[in-house]
C-alpha positions, 0 to 999 in steps of 0.5 A: 499499499502507497503511504502518501496521498494520491497527488496534492488534490487527496491531501488536505489540512483543517484546523478545529474551527474549520469542520462544517464540511468534513462530511463532504470532504470525506465523500469527495476523497472516497470517491476520488482516491485511486487504488493502491493509495490513501487520500488523507485529511490532517486535522489540527494543521493549517494550509501553510502547514502551522501546527494549531492542533486540536483541543480534544482529539476524542471528541473530534474521533467521534465526530469523524466516526458519526460523520463517516457513519452517515456515508453510504456505501460505506467508505473504508477509513481510520483516523489516529492521533498524532503529536507534532510540535508538542500538540495533538493533530488528528490524521484520517486515511481514506482508501479506495473502497471499490463501492463508489460512489459513495453519498453523503446526501449528495455525492461529491468528488475532488477537482484539483484542491477543491470539493465539488459536487458530481455532474451527471458525466461524472456520476455515470463514471463513478457507476461505470467503476462499479462494473467488475471488468471495469473496476479491475482495469482501472486499477492499471490505469497508467501502469504497464500491463501485458496485452495478448492478441488471441490468434486462434480468433484470426479468421483463416485466409480465404479466396474471393473472386470479387470484383477479382480473384484474390487471396485475403489474409488476416492478421490481428491487429495485436500482431505480436502475442505479448506486448508491452502497453499502458492502460490510458483510459477505461469506461464501460464500452472500452479501454484505450492502450498506449504502446510503451515502445517508440513510436508509441501509438494507442488502440481502443478494444471494446470490452466484450473483446477482453479477456482478463488474466494475470502475467505471472512472469511479470507480476501484472495484468494480462489482457487477451484481446479476441480478433 
């Protein structure tokens, strides 16, 4: 598990007097954090890193628990007290749950350093992540995987006589059997791959052409693509 927040947009500092939007922030982080990463909220620290601390850590912990219990589906979170410059602060860590979208009355996501209400398109994307194959592929976005062109699905060559006699030979678009690629984009209709070798190129494949397995040699996802 990566112990840092997913980029800067999922690390937020709050002082004790600025917790009125805590529920909204928790929902936004749970909807935006990527697999194998953590979103982090630091209560008792100002935006500039100045340590203010909290007066009663137990009360803050209870409030965090109460707010998290309002969220459906349940989020993966934990909180603990830490000391910095002799003052008590609280760290909340939120992990990817696989059950997005989460709601706390409405649903929110992170856009840069802001918490915003999800629009229809964003909400649809959150729903799509719940689909099993989309969910698994989404874990590998930006990472190298192995792609395999299933040669057995390629049609046999055939003779055609119109408009003139020719022999039609078919080739799989992923001609080599095992290719290193990165996943660039995933949705419930297709996935876009990018080759890692120069010159780089992109190819999108419909989900119904894909079978997921695992490359045990390279310890990573392997995608089998039918013709």
